[in-house]
C-alpha positions as a printed Julia matrix, in Angstrom:
356×3 Matrix{Float64}:
  12.01  -57.38   15.58
   8.67  -56.51   16.64
   8.34  -58.34   19.75
   7.27  -56.85   22.76
   7.38  -57.34   26.41
   3.77  -57.45   28.69
   2.31  -54.4    27.87
   1.96  -52.14   31.02
   2.1   -48.11   30.75
   4.53  -46.85   33.7
   3.3   -42.76   34.64
   5.27  -40.41   36.36
   3.55  -36.69   36.82
   5.6   -33.95   36.95
   5.39  -32.11   39.98
   4.65  -29.03   38.89
   3.26  -27.6    35.48
   5.09  -25.02   33.49
   1.97  -24.05   31.56
   1.83  -20.84   33.32
   4.82  -19.5    32.34
   4.05  -19.88   28.72
   3.05  -17.03   26.64
   0.85  -18.78   23.48
   0.65  -15.13   22.23
   4.34  -15.54   20.87
   5.55  -18.72   20.3
   8.14  -19.61   18.18
   7.79  -22.78   16.33
   9.43  -26.18   18.16
  10.76  -24.15   21.65
   8.4   -24.36   23.66
   7.53  -28.54   25.42
   4.68  -29.56   27.54
   5.04  -30.79   30.79
   5.27  -34.6    29.86
   7.45  -37.04   27.69
   6.76  -40.65   26.4
   9.4   -42.97   25.69
   9.8   -46.84   25.69
  13.42  -48.65   24.57
  13.88  -51.72   22.59
  16.39  -53.72   24.33
  17.38  -57.74   23.34
  14.92  -57.7    20.75
  11.73  -56.35   22.59
  10.27  -53.13   23.08
  10.42  -52.9    27.19
   7.7   -50.96   29.74
   6.27  -47.98   28.22
   6.8   -45.08   30.53
   5.64  -41.09   31.12
   7.59  -39.18   32.18
   8.35  -35.12   33.44
   9.57  -33.35   30.34
  13.63  -33.71   30.73
  16.99  -33.89   29.2
  18.42  -37.63   28.88
  21.81  -38.92   28.74
  23.14  -41.08   26.08
  26.49  -42.33   25.51
  28.71  -40.52   22.5
  29.46  -43.43   21.0
  25.39  -44.42   19.93
  24.61  -45.24   16.24
  22.22  -42.29   16.0
  25.52  -39.93   16.19
  27.64  -41.61   13.72
  25.43  -43.37   10.99
  22.03  -41.6    11.4
  19.52  -44.41   12.32
  16.71  -41.45   13.55
  12.8   -41.47   11.99
  10.1   -39.38   12.88
   6.69  -37.99   12.31
   4.46  -34.18   12.77
   1.27  -34.69   14.01
  -1.24  -32.37   15.58
  -3.71  -31.99   18.14
  -7.12  -29.21   18.09
  -9.49  -28.48   20.46
 -12.47  -27.18   19.8
 -14.6   -24.46   21.84
 -16.11  -27.23   23.83
 -12.97  -28.51   24.84
 -12.94  -31.77   23.24
  -9.28  -32.65   22.07
  -8.95  -34.39   18.21
  -5.84  -36.06   16.34
  -6.21  -35.69   12.35
  -5.54  -39.16   11.13
  -3.5   -40.8    13.49
  -3.03  -43.79   11.87
  -1.45  -42.38    8.88
   1.05  -41.26   11.22
   1.8   -44.5    12.89
   2.25  -46.51    9.95
   4.55  -44.05    8.28
   7.07  -44.2    10.83
   7.09  -47.63   10.78
   7.23  -47.26    7.42
  10.11  -44.91    7.77
  11.6   -47.08   10.7
  11.72  -50.34    8.3
  13.67  -48.4     5.62
  16.59  -47.42    8.09
  16.84  -51.17    9.08
  14.95  -50.05   12.43
  12.23  -52.02   14.83
   8.61  -51.18   13.76
   7.03  -49.72   16.66
   3.85  -51.63   18.31
   0.26  -50.15   17.53
  -0.97  -50.32   21.12
   2.02  -49.36   22.56
   1.75  -45.91   20.04
  -2.13  -45.24   20.49
  -2.08  -45.58   24.29
   1.09  -44.04   24.95
  -0.08  -40.8    22.79
  -3.3   -40.76   23.99
  -2.45  -40.93   27.49
   0.3   -38.24   27.31
  -2.11  -35.84   25.51
  -5.04  -36.24   27.93
  -2.26  -35.06   30.82
  -1.41  -32.41   29.04
  -4.24  -31.64   27.37
  -4.45  -27.83   28.76
  -1.68  -27.17   27.03
  -3.98  -27.85   23.33
  -5.46  -24.55   23.33
  -8.78  -23.78   21.29
  -9.53  -21.49   17.98
  -8.58  -21.96   14.83
  -4.67  -21.68   14.21
  -3.77  -23.19   17.48
  -2.39  -27.09   17.73
  -0.29  -28.84   19.96
   2.35  -29.93   17.39
   3.15  -33.65   17.98
   7.07  -35.49   17.58
   7.37  -39.1    17.72
  10.61  -40.66   16.79
  12.98  -43.1    16.99
  16.63  -43.36   17.76
  19.44  -45.62   17.25
  20.74  -46.08   21.14
  23.79  -48.73   20.93
  26.9   -47.64   22.56
  28.83  -49.14   19.55
  30.3   -47.76   16.49
  30.79  -50.37   14.03
  28.77  -49.71   10.72
  25.71  -51.95   11.55
  22.4   -50.99   12.38
  22.1   -50.62   16.49
  20.39  -53.41   18.14
  18.79  -51.15   20.69
  16.28  -47.78   20.19
  15.14  -45.5    22.29
  10.84  -44.61   20.49
  10.12  -40.71   22.31
   6.8   -38.69   21.84
   7.54  -34.89   22.8
   4.83  -32.16   22.44
   5.21  -28.48   21.16
   2.14  -25.55   21.6
   2.16  -24.34   17.8
   0.85  -21.48   15.51
   1.47  -20.81   12.16
   5.03  -22.42   10.94
   5.12  -20.1     7.98
   3.92  -16.6     8.27
   2.44  -14.74    4.88
   3.4   -16.11    1.72
   6.78  -17.15    0.98
   9.21  -16.86   -2.05
  11.44  -20.11   -3.44
  14.05  -20.66   -5.84
  13.85  -24.03   -7.79
  16.9   -26.16   -7.48
  19.15  -26.89  -10.87
  21.87  -28.89   -8.92
  21.01  -30.05   -5.39
  18.53  -32.45   -4.86
  16.31  -33.72   -2.0
  16.62  -37.83   -3.04
  17.09  -40.39   -5.54
  15.11  -43.27   -6.92
  16.02  -46.24   -4.56
  16.8   -43.93   -1.69
  14.96  -42.67    1.5
  12.87  -39.62    0.36
  10.09  -41.13    1.12
  10.49  -41.79    5.1
  10.9   -39.23    7.28
  14.75  -39.97    7.99
  16.45  -36.84   10.22
  19.3   -37.02    7.5
  16.66  -35.67    4.37
  16.47  -32.52    6.29
  19.93  -32.54    7.1
  20.85  -32.78    3.82
  18.4   -29.6     2.57
  19.9   -27.21    5.15
  22.81  -25.84    2.8
  20.88  -25.41   -0.23
  18.43  -24.09    1.47
  20.64  -21.49    3.56
  21.94  -20.57   -0.32
  18.42  -19.97   -1.22
  18.01  -18.06    1.31
  21.14  -15.72    1.05
  19.47  -14.61   -2.15
  16.15  -13.91   -0.76
  14.3   -16.78   -1.25
  12.48  -18.78    2.11
  12.88  -22.1     0.34
  14.08  -24.18   -2.34
  11.23  -26.09   -4.63
  13.68  -29.5    -5.33
  13.3   -31.39   -8.49
  14.65  -35.04   -9.6
  18.18  -35.89   -8.89
  18.37  -37.43  -12.6
  17.16  -34.59  -14.71
  16.59  -31.72  -12.63
  13.26  -31.06  -15.35
  10.57  -32.71  -12.94
   9.22  -30.36   -9.72
   8.75  -32.45   -6.86
   8.56  -31.15   -3.18
   9.14  -27.04   -1.86
  11.37  -27.67    1.26
   9.62  -29.91    3.76
   6.41  -29.57    2.38
   4.93  -31.81   -0.58
   3.68  -28.79   -3.34
   0.8   -28.21   -5.34
   0.58  -26.44   -8.81
  -2.51  -24.42  -10.06
  -3.1   -24.06  -13.48
  -6.26  -22.82  -14.76
  -8.79  -24.29  -12.63
  -6.84  -27.15  -12.53
  -4.71  -28.47   -9.14
  -1.72  -30.95  -10.09
   0.58  -32.4    -7.67
   3.2   -34.82   -8.18
   2.75  -39.01   -7.68
   4.36  -40.03   -4.24
   7.51  -42.51   -5.21
  10.52  -43.53   -3.66
  11.72  -39.56   -4.12
   8.24  -38.05   -2.5
   6.95  -38.03    1.24
   3.46  -39.91    1.06
   2.19  -36.47    3.03
  -0.87  -36.6     5.32
  -1.88  -33.2     4.31
  -0.94  -33.98    0.77
  -3.62  -37.37    0.55
  -5.91  -35.16    2.39
  -5.79  -31.91    0.02
  -6.35  -34.19   -2.84
  -9.57  -35.65   -1.02
 -10.74  -32.34   -0.09
 -10.52  -31.09   -3.64
 -12.67  -34.15   -4.97
 -15.02  -33.9    -2.13
 -15.36  -29.98   -3.24
 -15.74  -30.52   -6.87
 -12.43  -28.74   -7.6
 -10.07  -30.71  -10.4
  -7.04  -32.07   -9.02
  -4.35  -34.11  -10.78
  -1.42  -36.37  -10.12
   1.11  -36.47  -12.29
   4.55  -35.83  -13.24
   5.18  -32.07  -13.28
   8.1   -30.79  -15.45
   9.63  -27.52  -14.99
   9.18  -25.89  -18.57
   5.25  -26.39  -17.97
   5.38  -24.38  -14.84
   7.42  -21.31  -16.27
   5.67  -21.0   -19.66
   1.84  -21.44  -17.2
   3.3   -18.53  -15.65
   4.74  -16.75  -18.86
   1.25  -16.95  -20.62
  -1.03  -15.99  -17.3
  -2.54  -19.92  -16.75
  -0.48  -20.18  -13.5
  -2.91  -19.4   -10.75
  -1.38  -20.67   -7.65
   1.18  -22.61   -6.0
   1.86  -23.68   -2.24
   3.49  -25.74   -0.1
   1.25  -28.65    2.15
   2.47  -30.15    5.27
   1.41  -30.81    8.93
   3.43  -27.97   10.67
   2.35  -25.46    7.89
  -0.63  -27.08    6.5
  -0.76  -24.88    3.85
   1.77  -22.17    2.8
   1.29  -19.83   -0.34
   4.19  -18.98   -2.48
   4.35  -16.06   -4.39
   7.03  -16.08   -6.44
   9.47  -18.31   -7.92
  12.96  -18.21   -9.72
  14.04  -20.66  -12.19
  17.63  -19.85  -14.48
  17.73  -16.39  -12.79
  14.43  -15.33  -14.17
  11.71  -14.17  -11.58
   8.31  -15.37  -11.56
   5.86  -13.66   -9.98
   2.08  -15.16   -9.15
  -0.93  -13.22   -9.42
  -2.82  -12.75   -6.33
  -6.2   -14.16   -5.77
  -6.38  -13.59   -1.73
 -10.11  -15.35   -0.6
 -10.55  -16.84   -4.09
  -7.97  -18.85   -4.15
  -7.68  -22.48   -3.85
  -5.02  -22.48   -1.16
  -7.67  -20.07    1.36
 -10.69  -22.75    0.61
  -9.39  -25.84    1.08
  -7.31  -24.88    4.04
 -10.47  -23.04    5.81
 -11.99  -26.62    4.91
  -9.43  -28.52    6.71
  -8.94  -26.35    9.97
 -12.71  -26.33   10.0
 -12.4   -30.11   10.06
  -9.69  -29.79   12.3
 -11.22  -28.01   15.04
 -14.59  -29.45   14.93
 -16.39  -26.58   13.13
 -17.64  -28.86    9.85
 -18.52  -32.28    9.38
 -16.35  -34.83    9.22
 -17.34  -36.87    6.22
 -13.89  -39.24    5.76
 -13.8   -39.77    9.11
 -10.75  -38.08    9.74
 -10.82  -36.9    13.28
  -9.81  -39.19   15.98
 -10.99  -37.75   19.68
  -8.89  -37.92   22.45
């Protein structure tokens, strides 16, 4: 299903840019989009001519299988610009590999690497002025694939659309976050699609997250579906715990997303001589560490948020506050180091930057 037609990128430029109408000091996340978008259709067993066109609404049949059976996967990436006007991606091959891994799990065709990188870099070059310099500024990039077959039979689609849209962004979460540790609901299960960035994974989180928000929490830390004793992810992010001077995060599995930010933070911790363990983490271990004062930090990690410190958590109706560490925290140190690499302000020892 990975066949392609002859590669030729069709480009149609917007007649006028909307850039001057955007207030970059006030950007709600994911609501403003750049002038152009990329798309490519999978028809008759092959990917067709990829296209970049002005950002616009599209027409899709009400019977498209994406609406009925949820065949949809996506990625989250960012582009950054340094003070000299050079633009960079951060580890884009990881996102390319993961969207194809997600697609395969949902019986969708993998997307060709040449189409992905040529389309992405051309799109970003065309909309380069939307990438603003300065630490904290970025261009959020959303590749996604949807099933477009006009049929409601319960079967994989035969036709698909791969798209990339872009949105200028600042911080996703502002300040610290309070979370509720899940005791009933689960994000994913063994043998399921938790490791994939499937749209339905996120839809299923919305209801228990809303219940947590009604209690005054911003997010949920998910536990394993079997026993609800193992800590897995925080909302839409991977999660790290610091006990004394050791960082701990759960291993990836069928249930846990192999986050690009997660694996980068693990490597940065090693590069900076910080102890980091990748192992199962029990809820009781974290509760006990909070009670005896050895739990120093919890933070979420993801592309949109980068790092989001957690100030408190609730479990079994008991609130646990975390100490304030400020500039000495591992979360602030690692976030600063990652942002410096992404914005070309520090040496990139691991070869993560990808210049556009």
